[in-house]
C-alpha positions in Angstrom: 101.4 119.6 84.0 104.7 117.9 83.4 105.2 116.9 79.9 106.9 113.6 79.4 108.0 112.5 76.0 110.7 109.9 75.5 113.2 111.8 77.5 115.4 112.7 74.4 114.9 116.0 72.6 112.5 115.6 69.8 115.5 116.0 67.1 117.1 112.9 68.6 114.0 110.6 68.2 112.8 111.8 64.7 113.7 108.7 63.0 113.6 106.3 66.2 111.5 103.4 66.2 110.6 101.9 69.6 112.0 98.4 69.6 108.6 96.9 70.8 107.3 98.4 67.2 109.6 96.1 65.3 107.8 92.9 66.8 104.4 94.2 67.1 101.4 95.5 65.0 99.3 98.6 66.2 95.7 97.5 65.8 94.3 100.8 67.1 93.0 102.5 70.0 92.6 100.2 73.0 89.0 99.3 74.2 88.3 102.0 76.9 87.1 99.4 79.2 89.9 97.1 79.2 92.2 97.0 82.3 95.8 97.9 82.1 98.6 97.5 85.0 101.2 100.1 85.3 103.7 101.5 87.9 104.1 105.1 89.1 107.8 105.5 90.4 108.1 108.0 93.1 110.8 110.5 93.4 113.6 109.6 95.8 114.6 111.7 98.6 117.9 113.3 99.4 119.6 113.1 95.8 122.3 115.6 96.8 123.2 113.4 99.8 123.6 110.3 97.4 126.0 112.2 95.2 128.1 113.5 98.1 128.2 110.0 99.4 129.3 108.5 96.2 131.9 111.1 95.6 133.2 110.7 99.2 133.6 107.0 99.1 135.2 107.2 95.6 138.0 110.0 96.5 141.2 108.3 97.6 142.0 111.6 99.6 138.7 111.3 101.7 138.8 109.5 105.2 135.6 107.6 103.8 137.2 106.1 100.7 136.1 102.5 100.1 133.6 102.8 103.2 130.5 101.8 101.1 127.2 102.4 103.0 124.8 99.4 103.3 121.8 98.9 101.5 119.5 99.6 104.3 121.3 102.7 105.3 120.9 103.9 101.8 117.3 103.0 101.4 116.5 104.7 104.8 117.8 108.1 103.5 116.5 107.9 99.9 113.2 106.0 99.7 110.2 108.2 98.8 108.4 109.8 101.7 105.3 108.4 103.1 103.8 111.8 102.6 104.4 111.3 98.6 102.9 107.9 98.5 99.9 109.1 100.4 99.6 112.1 98.2 99.6 110.1 95.0 97.6 107.2 96.3 94.9 109.5 97.5 94.9 111.5 94.4 94.4 108.2 92.2 91.7 107.2 94.6 89.9 110.6 94.2 90.0 109.6 90.4 88.4 106.2 91.1 91.8 104.5 90.5 93.2 102.1 93.1 96.8 101.5 93.7 99.1 99.5 96.0 102.4 100.0 97.2 105.2 97.8 95.7 108.5 98.9 97.2 109.2 102.5 96.0 106.5 102.4 93.5 102.8 102.3 93.1 101.3 99.6 91.2 98.2 100.5 89.4 95.2 98.6 87.8 92.9 100.8 85.9 90.8 101.1 82.8 92.3 102.3 79.5 89.7 105.0 79.8 90.9 106.3 83.3 94.4 106.1 82.4 94.1 108.0 79.1 92.0 110.9 80.9 94.6 111.0 83.8 97.8 111.2 81.8 96.0 113.0 78.7 97.2 110.3 76.3 96.2 107.7 73.8 96.8 104.1 74.6 96.8 101.7 71.5 96.6 97.9 71.6 99.6 96.0 69.9 100.0 92.5 68.9 102.5 90.4 67.1 102.0 90.5 63.5 101.9 86.6 63.5 100.5 86.1 66.8 97.2 85.7 68.2 94.9 88.4 69.5 95.5 86.9 73.0 99.3 88.1 73.0 98.7 91.7 73.2 100.2 94.8 74.9 99.1 98.2 75.6 101.4 101.2 74.9 100.6 104.9 74.8 101.0 106.7 71.4 102.9 110.1 71.7 103.6 111.9 74.9 101.5 112.1 78.0 101.3 114.5 81.2 101.5 113.9 84.7 98.8 115.8 86.5 100.0 118.8 88.3 98.7 117.8 91.7 101.2 114.9 91.9 104.0 116.1 89.4 106.3 116.9 92.5 106.1 113.3 93.7 106.3 111.4 90.4 109.6 110.6 88.8 108.5 108.1 86.0 105.4 106.0 85.0 106.0 102.9 83.4 104.1 99.9 81.7 101.9 101.5 79.1 
């Protein structure tokens, strides 16, 4: 499994408090039956091509200097493949989790319990210290793991 932490080496986050924590209070483990929504961002294609294009249009010695590509052309070369969408969507479905395509992402609505099991993490419920219980957010506590069956397709998971 691919271990996801904060993206920074542990030594750099030892004294780091997430910004949301300054304005919220951890009220403990989330109810396993609660529904949460999050997004799975799929890996883009042709990363090397993007880097080459950026260098080419930025180099005054290049014949393509200043000839920037259009949004549609870039998207057609970089958007995640349909095979990746299908692989991740089918995997989620096999775990009883539904997803819908949202641009280059998959939007997921799932129970806390299924999400914790899938990503091997714990999700806590947070509220504003002076706010009502209705004003809550769900966030994972600690790292999580992207299942190996889909780790080659997934770039990022956001929203919990």
